[in-house]
PDB file with SEQRES, HELIX, SHEET and CRYST1 records, atoms N, CA, C and O in Angstrom:
SEQRES   1 A   50  PRO PHE PRO THR THR LEU ARG GLU ARG SER GLY LYS PRO          
SEQRES   2 A   50  SER ILE LYS LYS GLN LEU VAL GLY TYR ALA SER MET VAL          
SEQRES   3 A   50  HIS LEU ASN GLU ALA THR THR GLY ALA ALA LYS VAL ILE          
SEQRES   4 A   50  LYS ILE GLU ILE LYS LYS ARG ARG LYS THR LYS                  
HELIX    1 AA1 THR A    4  SER A   10  1                                   7    
HELIX    2 AA2 ILE A   15  THR A   49  1                                  35    
CRYST1    1.000    1.000    1.000  90.00  90.00  90.00 P 1           1          
ATOM      1  N   PRO A   1       2.860  -9.593  31.676  1.00  0.00           N  
ATOM      2  CA  PRO A   1       2.173  -9.711  32.963  1.00  0.00           C  
ATOM      3  C   PRO A   1       0.967  -8.777  33.068  1.00  0.00           C  
ATOM      4  O   PRO A   1      -0.028  -9.137  33.698  1.00  0.00           O  
ATOM      5  N   PHE A   2       1.029  -7.603  32.473  1.00  0.00           N  
ATOM      6  CA  PHE A   2      -0.076  -6.642  32.541  1.00  0.00           C  
ATOM      7  C   PHE A   2      -0.908  -6.696  31.266  1.00  0.00           C  
ATOM      8  O   PHE A   2      -0.380  -6.956  30.184  1.00  0.00           O  
ATOM      9  N   PRO A   3      -2.211  -6.450  31.395  1.00  0.00           N  
ATOM     10  CA  PRO A   3      -3.049  -6.374  30.190  1.00  0.00           C  
ATOM     11  C   PRO A   3      -2.726  -5.101  29.410  1.00  0.00           C  
ATOM     12  O   PRO A   3      -2.914  -3.992  29.910  1.00  0.00           O  
ATOM     13  N   THR A   4      -2.239  -5.271  28.180  1.00  0.00           N  
ATOM     14  CA  THR A   4      -1.811  -4.112  27.399  1.00  0.00           C  
ATOM     15  C   THR A   4      -3.010  -3.344  26.848  1.00  0.00           C  
ATOM     16  O   THR A   4      -2.908  -2.146  26.585  1.00  0.00           O  
ATOM     17  N   THR A   5      -4.156  -4.030  26.671  1.00  0.00           N  
ATOM     18  CA  THR A   5      -5.311  -3.373  26.049  1.00  0.00           C  
ATOM     19  C   THR A   5      -5.783  -2.202  26.904  1.00  0.00           C  
ATOM     20  O   THR A   5      -6.141  -1.153  26.368  1.00  0.00           O  
ATOM     21  N   LEU A   6      -5.789  -2.366  28.233  1.00  0.00           N  
ATOM     22  CA  LEU A   6      -6.245  -1.289  29.112  1.00  0.00           C  
ATOM     23  C   LEU A   6      -5.327  -0.075  28.981  1.00  0.00           C  
ATOM     24  O   LEU A   6      -5.797   1.062  28.927  1.00  0.00           O  
ATOM     25  N   ARG A   7      -4.037  -0.315  28.931  1.00  0.00           N  
ATOM     26  CA  ARG A   7      -3.083   0.796  28.831  1.00  0.00           C  
ATOM     27  C   ARG A   7      -3.225   1.483  27.478  1.00  0.00           C  
ATOM     28  O   ARG A   7      -3.151   2.709  27.392  1.00  0.00           O  
ATOM     29  N   GLU A   8      -3.426   0.702  26.425  1.00  0.00           N  
ATOM     30  CA  GLU A   8      -3.568   1.294  25.096  1.00  0.00           C  
ATOM     31  C   GLU A   8      -4.830   2.153  25.024  1.00  0.00           C  
ATOM     32  O   GLU A   8      -4.831   3.211  24.394  1.00  0.00           O  
ATOM     33  N   ARG A   9      -5.902   1.696  25.671  1.00  0.00           N  
ATOM     34  CA  ARG A   9      -7.158   2.457  25.650  1.00  0.00           C  
ATOM     35  C   ARG A   9      -6.998   3.781  26.389  1.00  0.00           C  
ATOM     36  O   ARG A   9      -7.577   4.789  25.983  1.00  0.00           O  
ATOM     37  N   SER A  10      -6.228   3.790  27.454  1.00  0.00           N  
ATOM     38  CA  SER A  10      -6.045   5.015  28.232  1.00  0.00           C  
ATOM     39  C   SER A  10      -5.204   6.028  27.457  1.00  0.00           C  
ATOM     40  O   SER A  10      -5.190   7.208  27.805  1.00  0.00           O  
ATOM     41  N   GLY A  11      -4.512   5.589  26.425  1.00  0.00           N  
ATOM     42  CA  GLY A  11      -3.744   6.500  25.596  1.00  0.00           C  
ATOM     43  C   GLY A  11      -2.274   6.560  25.969  1.00  0.00           C  
ATOM     44  O   GLY A  11      -1.473   7.124  25.222  1.00  0.00           O  
ATOM     45  N   LYS A  12      -1.901   5.991  27.109  1.00  0.00           N  
ATOM     46  CA  LYS A  12      -0.493   6.005  27.510  1.00  0.00           C  
ATOM     47  C   LYS A  12       0.189   4.753  26.966  1.00  0.00           C  
ATOM     48  O   LYS A  12      -0.292   3.644  27.200  1.00  0.00           O  
ATOM     49  N   PRO A  13       1.291   4.908  26.251  1.00  0.00           N  
ATOM     50  CA  PRO A  13       2.007   3.726  25.769  1.00  0.00           C  
ATOM     51  C   PRO A  13       2.660   2.977  26.925  1.00  0.00           C  
ATOM     52  O   PRO A  13       3.091   3.586  27.904  1.00  0.00           O  
ATOM     53  N   SER A  14       2.730   1.670  26.809  1.00  0.00           N  
ATOM     54  CA  SER A  14       3.313   0.872  27.884  1.00  0.00           C  
ATOM     55  C   SER A  14       4.813   1.139  27.974  1.00  0.00           C  
ATOM     56  O   SER A  14       5.434   1.597  27.015  1.00  0.00           O  
ATOM     57  N   ILE A  15       5.375   0.849  29.127  1.00  0.00           N  
ATOM     58  CA  ILE A  15       6.807   1.077  29.349  1.00  0.00           C  
ATOM     59  C   ILE A  15       7.621   0.252  28.351  1.00  0.00           C  
ATOM     60  O   ILE A  15       8.642   0.709  27.837  1.00  0.00           O  
ATOM     61  N   LYS A  16       7.154  -0.967  28.088  1.00  0.00           N  
ATOM     62  CA  LYS A  16       7.875  -1.832  27.153  1.00  0.00           C  
ATOM     63  C   LYS A  16       7.939  -1.176  25.776  1.00  0.00           C  
ATOM     64  O   LYS A  16       8.989  -1.156  25.133  1.00  0.00           O  
ATOM     65  N   LYS A  17       6.798  -0.638  25.332  1.00  0.00           N  
ATOM     66  CA  LYS A  17       6.771   0.013  24.017  1.00  0.00           C  
ATOM     67  C   LYS A  17       7.674   1.238  24.010  1.00  0.00           C  
ATOM     68  O   LYS A  17       8.369   1.489  23.025  1.00  0.00           O  
ATOM     69  N   GLN A  18       7.672   1.999  25.089  1.00  0.00           N  
ATOM     70  CA  GLN A  18       8.523   3.184  25.175  1.00  0.00           C  
ATOM     71  C   GLN A  18       9.995   2.787  25.071  1.00  0.00           C  
ATOM     72  O   GLN A  18      10.769   3.431  24.363  1.00  0.00           O  
ATOM     73  N   LEU A  19      10.377   1.719  25.784  1.00  0.00           N  
ATOM     74  CA  LEU A  19      11.765   1.268  25.755  1.00  0.00           C  
ATOM     75  C   LEU A  19      12.144   0.813  24.357  1.00  0.00           C  
ATOM     76  O   LEU A  19      13.227   1.135  23.867  1.00  0.00           O  
ATOM     77  N   VAL A  20      11.246   0.059  23.706  1.00  0.00           N  
ATOM     78  CA  VAL A  20      11.528  -0.423  22.352  1.00  0.00           C  
ATOM     79  C   VAL A  20      11.670   0.765  21.406  1.00  0.00           C  
ATOM     80  O   VAL A  20      12.572   0.792  20.569  1.00  0.00           O  
ATOM     81  N   GLY A  21      10.778   1.746  21.540  1.00  0.00           N  
ATOM     82  CA  GLY A  21      10.847   2.930  20.689  1.00  0.00           C  
ATOM     83  C   GLY A  21      12.146   3.686  20.905  1.00  0.00           C  
ATOM     84  O   GLY A  21      12.787   4.121  19.948  1.00  0.00           O  
ATOM     85  N   TYR A  22      12.532   3.840  22.163  1.00  0.00           N  
ATOM     86  CA  TYR A  22      13.773   4.555  22.479  1.00  0.00           C  
ATOM     87  C   TYR A  22      14.983   3.804  21.924  1.00  0.00           C  
ATOM     88  O   TYR A  22      15.898   4.400  21.355  1.00  0.00           O  
ATOM     89  N   ALA A  23      14.965   2.484  22.103  1.00  0.00           N  
ATOM     90  CA  ALA A  23      16.083   1.671  21.620  1.00  0.00           C  
ATOM     91  C   ALA A  23      16.209   1.792  20.105  1.00  0.00           C  
ATOM     92  O   ALA A  23      17.315   1.920  19.581  1.00  0.00           O  
ATOM     93  N   SER A  24      15.075   1.750  19.397  1.00  0.00           N  
ATOM     94  CA  SER A  24      15.125   1.847  17.937  1.00  0.00           C  
ATOM     95  C   SER A  24      15.599   3.233  17.521  1.00  0.00           C  
ATOM     96  O   SER A  24      16.324   3.365  16.535  1.00  0.00           O  
ATOM     97  N   MET A  25      15.195   4.279  18.266  1.00  0.00           N  
ATOM     98  CA  MET A  25      15.647   5.636  17.952  1.00  0.00           C  
ATOM     99  C   MET A  25      17.156   5.751  18.131  1.00  0.00           C  
ATOM    100  O   MET A  25      17.847   6.320  17.285  1.00  0.00           O  
ATOM    101  N   VAL A  26      17.665   5.204  19.240  1.00  0.00           N  
ATOM    102  CA  VAL A  26      19.108   5.250  19.493  1.00  0.00           C  
ATOM    103  C   VAL A  26      19.840   4.500  18.388  1.00  0.00           C  
ATOM    104  O   VAL A  26      20.870   4.958  17.892  1.00  0.00           O  
ATOM    105  N   HIS A  27      19.297   3.334  18.004  1.00  0.00           N  
ATOM    106  CA  HIS A  27      19.915   2.532  16.949  1.00  0.00           C  
ATOM    107  C   HIS A  27      19.955   3.326  15.648  1.00  0.00           C  
ATOM    108  O   HIS A  27      20.972   3.330  14.954  1.00  0.00           O  
ATOM    109  N   LEU A  28      18.850   4.002  15.314  1.00  0.00           N  
ATOM    110  CA  LEU A  28      18.797   4.805  14.089  1.00  0.00           C  
ATOM    111  C   LEU A  28      19.825   5.929  14.160  1.00  0.00           C  
ATOM    112  O   LEU A  28      20.536   6.181  13.188  1.00  0.00           O  
ATOM    113  N   ASN A  29      19.906   6.603  15.298  1.00  0.00           N  
ATOM    114  CA  ASN A  29      20.871   7.699  15.445  1.00  0.00           C  
ATOM    115  C   ASN A  29      22.295   7.188  15.244  1.00  0.00           C  
ATOM    116  O   ASN A  29      23.095   7.823  14.556  1.00  0.00           O  
ATOM    117  N   GLU A  30      22.609   6.045  15.842  1.00  0.00           N  
ATOM    118  CA  GLU A  30      23.955   5.483  15.692  1.00  0.00           C  
ATOM    119  C   GLU A  30      24.222   5.130  14.238  1.00  0.00           C  
ATOM    120  O   GLU A  30      25.320   5.356  13.730  1.00  0.00           O  
ATOM    121  N   ALA A  31      23.215   4.575  13.568  1.00  0.00           N  
ATOM    122  CA  ALA A  31      23.382   4.188  12.165  1.00  0.00           C  
ATOM    123  C   ALA A  31      23.619   5.419  11.298  1.00  0.00           C  
ATOM    124  O   ALA A  31      24.491   5.408  10.430  1.00  0.00           O  
ATOM    125  N   THR A  32      22.841   6.490  11.532  1.00  0.00           N  
ATOM    126  CA  THR A  32      22.985   7.689  10.701  1.00  0.00           C  
ATOM    127  C   THR A  32      24.331   8.357  10.956  1.00  0.00           C  
ATOM    128  O   THR A  32      24.984   8.804  10.014  1.00  0.00           O  
ATOM    129  N   THR A  33      24.757   8.433  12.224  1.00  0.00           N  
ATOM    130  CA  THR A  33      26.048   9.065  12.516  1.00  0.00           C  
ATOM    131  C   THR A  33      27.179   8.235  11.920  1.00  0.00           C  
ATOM    132  O   THR A  33      28.153   8.787  11.408  1.00  0.00           O  
ATOM    133  N   GLY A  34      27.055   6.917  11.985  1.00  0.00           N  
ATOM    134  CA  GLY A  34      28.069   6.051  11.381  1.00  0.00           C  
ATOM    135  C   GLY A  34      28.144   6.271   9.882  1.00  0.00           C  
ATOM    136  O   GLY A  34      29.236   6.363   9.321  1.00  0.00           O  
ATOM    137  N   ALA A  35      26.988   6.356   9.225  1.00  0.00           N  
ATOM    138  CA  ALA A  35      26.950   6.594   7.781  1.00  0.00           C  
ATOM    139  C   ALA A  35      27.553   7.955   7.459  1.00  0.00           C  
ATOM    140  O   ALA A  35      28.297   8.093   6.488  1.00  0.00           O  
ATOM    141  N   ALA A  36      27.232   8.966   8.274  1.00  0.00           N  
ATOM    142  CA  ALA A  36      27.763  10.312   8.045  1.00  0.00           C  
ATOM    143  C   ALA A  36      29.290  10.299   8.142  1.00  0.00           C  
ATOM    144  O   ALA A  36      29.963  10.937   7.333  1.00  0.00           O  
ATOM    145  N   LYS A  37      29.836   9.585   9.113  1.00  0.00           N  
ATOM    146  CA  LYS A  37      31.293   9.499   9.264  1.00  0.00           C  
ATOM    147  C   LYS A  37      31.912   8.857   8.032  1.00  0.00           C  
ATOM    148  O   LYS A  37      32.927   9.329   7.520  1.00  0.00           O  
ATOM    149  N   VAL A  38      31.295   7.775   7.558  1.00  0.00           N  
ATOM    150  CA  VAL A  38      31.816   7.079   6.375  1.00  0.00           C  
ATOM    151  C   VAL A  38      31.795   8.020   5.178  1.00  0.00           C  
ATOM    152  O   VAL A  38      32.759   8.084   4.416  1.00  0.00           O  
ATOM    153  N   ILE A  39      30.686   8.756   5.012  1.00  0.00           N  
ATOM    154  CA  ILE A  39      30.563   9.680   3.878  1.00  0.00           C  
ATOM    155  C   ILE A  39      31.645  10.753   3.964  1.00  0.00           C  
ATOM    156  O   ILE A  39      32.260  11.089   2.952  1.00  0.00           O  
ATOM    157  N   LYS A  40      31.882  11.291   5.155  1.00  0.00           N  
ATOM    158  CA  LYS A  40      32.913  12.327   5.324  1.00  0.00           C  
ATOM    159  C   LYS A  40      34.279  11.779   4.933  1.00  0.00           C  
ATOM    160  O   LYS A  40      35.056  12.465   4.269  1.00  0.00           O  
ATOM    161  N   ILE A  41      34.577  10.543   5.343  1.00  0.00           N  
ATOM    162  CA  ILE A  41      35.868   9.927   5.008  1.00  0.00           C  
ATOM    163  C   ILE A  41      35.978   9.771   3.492  1.00  0.00           C  
ATOM    164  O   ILE A  41      37.029  10.041   2.910  1.00  0.00           O  
ATOM    165  N   GLU A  42      34.891   9.335   2.859  1.00  0.00           N  
ATOM    166  CA  GLU A  42      34.890   9.156   1.402  1.00  0.00           C  
ATOM    167  C   GLU A  42      35.152  10.483   0.704  1.00  0.00           C  
ATOM    168  O   GLU A  42      35.923  10.539  -0.254  1.00  0.00           O  
ATOM    169  N   ILE A  43      34.516  11.551   1.176  1.00  0.00           N  
ATOM    170  CA  ILE A  43      34.705  12.879   0.568  1.00  0.00           C  
ATOM    171  C   ILE A  43      36.168  13.299   0.701  1.00  0.00           C  
ATOM    172  O   ILE A  43      36.749  13.823  -0.249  1.00  0.00           O  
ATOM    173  N   LYS A  44      36.761  13.073   1.862  1.00  0.00           N  
ATOM    174  CA  LYS A  44      38.171  13.430   2.068  1.00  0.00           C  
ATOM    175  C   LYS A  44      39.052  12.667   1.090  1.00  0.00           C  
ATOM    176  O   LYS A  44      39.963  13.248   0.501  1.00  0.00           O  
ATOM    177  N   LYS A  45      38.796  11.367   0.908  1.00  0.00           N  
ATOM    178  CA  LYS A  45      39.594  10.553  -0.013  1.00  0.00           C  
ATOM    179  C   LYS A  45      39.472  11.099  -1.432  1.00  0.00           C  
ATOM    180  O   LYS A  45      40.470  11.216  -2.143  1.00  0.00           O  
ATOM    181  N   ARG A  46      38.253  11.433  -1.841  1.00  0.00           N  
ATOM    182  CA  ARG A  46      38.036  11.925  -3.205  1.00  0.00           C  
ATOM    183  C   ARG A  46      38.734  13.266  -3.412  1.00  0.00           C  
ATOM    184  O   ARG A  46      39.284  13.515  -4.484  1.00  0.00           O  
ATOM    185  N   ARG A  47      38.718  14.126  -2.407  1.00  0.00           N  
ATOM    186  CA  ARG A  47      39.379  15.431  -2.526  1.00  0.00           C  
ATOM    187  C   ARG A  47      40.888  15.245  -2.692  1.00  0.00           C  
ATOM    188  O   ARG A  47      41.526  15.972  -3.453  1.00  0.00           O  
ATOM    189  N   LYS A  48      41.451  14.276  -1.983  1.00  0.00           N  
ATOM    190  CA  LYS A  48      42.893  14.025  -2.075  1.00  0.00           C  
ATOM    191  C   LYS A  48      43.265  13.555  -3.480  1.00  0.00           C  
ATOM    192  O   LYS A  48      44.285  13.975  -4.025  1.00  0.00           O  
ATOM    193  N   THR A  49      42.442  12.690  -4.064  1.00  0.00           N  
ATOM    194  CA  THR A  49      42.749  12.169  -5.397  1.00  0.00           C  
ATOM    195  C   THR A  49      42.655  13.285  -6.434  1.00  0.00           C  
ATOM    196  O   THR A  49      43.436  13.308  -7.385  1.00  0.00           O  
ATOM    197  N   LYS A  50      41.710  14.210  -6.263  1.00  0.00           N  
ATOM    198  CA  LYS A  50      41.603  15.353  -7.192  1.00  0.00           C  
ATOM    199  C   LYS A  50      42.718  16.324  -6.868  1.00  0.00           C  
ATOM    200  O   LYS A  50      42.838  17.365  -7.514  1.00  0.00           O  
TER     201      LYS A  50                                                      
END                                                                             
């Protein structure tokens, strides 16, 4: 609905872009924490076998 070019020229990112950026950041954080949990579980399993 709004012209994005004017907002981009002013230097302020549009609300839509901010929301998308925030959502992607949250998604990345969830992915990294999930991977970290999996890695910790794997390390525990390996320690038990040794």
